N, C-alpha and C positions, 0 to 999 in steps of 0.2 A: 503494499499499499504506499510505502514511503516513497519508493521510486515512482510509482504511478502518479502521485501527487506532484512530484518535480517534474514529470514528462508533460502532464497536463499544464502545469504553470508556464513552463517554457513554450508550450504551443500557443498560450496567450500573450507571450512576450514579457513575462515577468521572471526575473532571476530568483530562482528559489532553491539555492544551496545553503545549507546550513542545518542547524538542529544539534541536539545534544549528542546524537549517536548517528554518524553517517554510516555508509556501508562498511568502511574498513574498520571502524570501531566494533560494529556488530560481528564482523566476521572474525577479529581477534579474539572477542569474548567467547564467541562459539568454538573456535579452535582451542583455545586455552582450556576451556571446560572439557573439550573432547581429549586433549593430552592429559589433564589430571584424572579423568576418568581411567584412562589407559595405565596411570600410575597408581590405580586402586585408591583414590581419594573418594571417600564416601560423600554422596550428594553433590559432587562437583557438576555433573551434567545437570541436574534439575535446577540448581543455583544459577549456572550459566545460561540456561533456555529461559528461566524466569526473568532474569537480568536483561536479556535481549528483547523479550516481549514487553517489559515496562519500558525500556529505553526506546523502543521502536514506537510505543503509542505516545511518549512525550515528544519524540521527533515528528511524528505525524501531526501532532496538535501544533508544534512550533511552525510547521510548513504551511498548514492551514491557515494560521494567523498571519504570516508572510503574505500569502496570496490575497486574503481577505483585505488586509490594508492596501495592498497595491491596487486591487481592482476597485476598491471603494473610493 
């Protein structure tokens, strides 16, 4: 959803890059959680996935606000 909002905003001519967790940060969190799970760290994957989910929602809301302010 985060990438979709950015693509739709750019199709409207609005620069919509930003947010608390862009693609690279979300990928780093997911890969770190996966790596820690491989090292037998309990609950690493669930904490990582929940972190990515919450940060994605925050980023989505931030981008929606950027587009709303630009179009308004």
